[in-house]
C-alpha positions in Angstrom: 14.2 -68.1 -63.2 12.7 -69.2 -59.9 16.1 -68.7 -58.3 16.2 -65.1 -59.5 12.8 -64.4 -58.0 13.8 -66.1 -54.8 17.1 -64.0 -54.7 15.1 -60.8 -55.4 12.6 -61.7 -52.7 15.3 -62.4 -50.2 17.0 -59.1 -51.2 13.8 -57.1 -50.6 13.3 -58.9 -47.3 16.9 -58.1 -46.2 16.5 -54.5 -47.3 13.3 -54.1 -45.3 14.9 -55.7 -42.3 17.9 -53.3 -42.7 15.6 -50.3 -42.9 13.6 -51.3 -39.9 16.8 -51.9 -38.0 18.2 -48.5 -38.9 14.9 -46.7 -38.0 14.8 -48.6 -34.7 18.4 -47.6 -33.9 17.6 -43.9 -34.7 14.6 -44.0 -32.4 16.6 -45.6 -29.7 19.4 -43.1 -30.1 17.0 -40.1 -30.0 15.3 -41.5 -27.0 18.6 -42.0 -25.2 19.8 -38.5 -26.0 16.5 -37.0 -24.7 16.5 -39.1 -21.6 20.2 -38.4 -20.9 19.6 -34.6 -21.2 16.6 -34.8 -18.9 18.6 -36.8 -16.3 21.5 -34.4 -16.6 19.3 -31.3 -16.2 17.6 -32.9 -13.1 21.0 -33.8 -11.7 22.4 -30.3 -12.1 19.5 -29.0 -10.1 20.5 -31.1 -7.1 22.8 -29.7 -4.5 24.4 -32.0 -1.9 25.2 -30.4 1.4 27.6 -32.2 3.7 27.5 -31.5 7.4 30.1 -33.6 9.2 29.2 -37.2 8.4 25.7 -36.5 7.0 24.7 -35.7 3.5 21.6 -33.7 2.6 20.1 -33.2 -0.8 18.5 -30.0 -2.0 16.9 -29.0 -5.2 17.7 -25.8 -7.2 14.7 -23.9 -8.6 14.0 -20.5 -9.9 12.9 -17.8 -7.5 9.5 -17.4 -9.0 8.6 -21.1 -8.6 8.4 -20.8 -4.8 7.8 -17.0 -4.4 4.2 -17.4 -3.4 5.0 -19.9 -0.7 7.9 -17.7 0.5 5.7 -14.7 0.7 3.1 -16.6 2.8 5.9 -17.8 5.1 7.3 -14.3 5.5 3.9 -12.8 6.3 3.1 -15.6 8.8 6.4 -15.2 10.5 6.1 -11.4 10.6 2.6 -11.5 12.2 3.7 -14.0 14.7 6.7 -11.8 15.7 4.8 -8.5 15.8 1.6 -9.6 17.4 2.8 -12.2 19.9 3.2 -10.4 23.2 4.1 -11.8 26.6 4.5 -10.0 30.0 8.3 -10.2 29.5 9.5 -6.9 28.0 12.7 -8.5 26.8 10.8 -11.1 24.8 8.7 -8.3 23.2 11.8 -6.4 22.3 13.5 -9.5 20.8 10.4 -10.2 18.7 10.1 -6.7 17.5 13.8 -6.6 16.5 13.3 -9.6 14.3 10.1 -8.2 12.9 11.8 -5.0 11.9 14.2 -6.9 9.6 11.2 -8.1 7.6 9.6 -4.8 7.0 10.2 -1.1 6.2 9.4 2.1 8.0 5.7 1.5 7.9 6.2 -1.3 10.4 8.3 1.0 12.6 5.6 3.7 12.4 2.9 1.2 13.6 5.2 0.1 16.4 5.8 3.8 17.4 2.1 4.5 17.3 1.4 1.6 19.7 4.2 2.9 22.0 2.5 6.3 22.1 -0.7 4.7 23.1 1.1 2.8 25.9 -0.2 -0.4 24.4 2.9 -2.5 25.2 3.3 -1.0 28.7 -0.4 -1.7 29.5 -0.1 -5.3 28.2 3.0 -6.0 30.3 1.6 -4.3 33.4 -1.6 -6.2 33.0 0.2 -9.5 32.7 -1.4 -10.2 29.3 -0.4 -13.0 27.0 -1.3 -12.3 23.3 -1.0 -14.8 20.5 -2.0 -14.8 16.8 -3.4 -17.4 14.5 -3.3 -16.9 10.7 -6.5 -17.7 8.9 -5.9 -16.7 5.3 -3.1 -15.2 3.3 -4.1 -13.9 -0.2 -1.0 -13.3 -2.4 -0.9 -11.7 -5.9 2.4 -12.4 -7.7 1.1 -11.4 -11.2 2.3 -7.8 -10.5 5.3 -6.3 -8.9 5.7 -5.3 -6.2 3.7 -8.2 -4.9 0.6 -7.5 -2.9 -0.9 -9.5 -0.1 -3.8 -9.5 2.4 -3.6 -11.4 5.7 -6.6 -12.3 7.8 -5.9 -13.5 11.3 -7.2 -13.8 14.8 -5.6 -12.3 18.0 -6.1 -14.1 21.3 -5.5 -12.3 24.6 -5.4 -14.1 28.0 -5.4 -12.1 31.2 -6.3 -12.8 34.9 -9.8 -11.4 34.4 -10.6 -13.4 31.3 -9.9 -13.9 27.6 -10.5 -11.8 24.5 -10.5 -12.5 20.8 -10.6 -10.3 17.7 -10.2 -10.5 14.0 -7.4 -8.6 12.3 -6.7 -7.8 8.6 -3.5 -6.5 7.2 -2.5 -5.4 3.7 1.0 -4.8 2.3 3.3 -4.8 -0.6 6.4 -7.0 -0.9 9.6 -6.4 -2.8 12.6 -8.6 -3.5 15.8 -7.9 -1.6 19.1 -9.7 -1.0 18.7 -12.9 1.1 20.4 -12.6 4.5 20.3 -14.4 7.8 17.8 -11.9 9.1 15.7 -12.1 5.9 16.1 -15.6 4.5 13.2 -15.2 2.0 14.8 -12.2 0.3 11.6 -10.1 0.8 10.8 -6.9 2.5 7.3 -5.8 3.6 6.3 -2.3 2.5 3.2 -0.1 3.1 2.0 -2.3 6.0 -1.5 -1.4 7.2 -3.4 -3.1 10.0 -7.0 -2.9 11.2 -9.1 -5.0 13.6 -12.7 -5.6 14.6 -14.3 -6.8 17.8 -11.7 -4.9 19.7 -13.3 -5.0 23.1 -10.7 -5.8 25.8 -8.1 -6.2 23.1 -5.7 -4.4 20.8 -6.8 -1.0 19.5 -7.1 -0.3 15.8 -3.9 1.0 14.3 -3.1 2.1 10.7 
């Protein structure tokens, strides 16, 4: 009788061990599948770009993930191009040509308005160097077209002294095809600009 109890006890122990082993294998299998899928998904997001004998790795992501950063870069780049002015007219023309690719007719209207005011001619003849520094870019991507407000400072250096003023611009941004001239795939629309403390510096333009 004792042997029967002992056999039964061993059988139960063996059955418990078998159940634990099966459960452990199932958990390991599920964990392996989940981990493998995660690794596969991460790997498919990686792009390897080969340039001659060098290999570069890039990550694929959705457009919306980096849109806010791309908008900020686009606006920073545009303001640098449009508001940076040197006494060299060719440099001014080159900057404006690049800036026009980033915006619509509202940017061209502002440029034409400054031309009518002889702003660029006076800056060049006065041997004025103008630079811009971005302070804040506020972006709203919760609605489309995206909206943004840029706050910046304009510095002017001339033979008779230096001038500083604060500028504020507002605009909308829409998605467009990415090109060499517009790598962020964005276009600035309804661009408006105003400034304060305009003594010895740029006139207000809207």
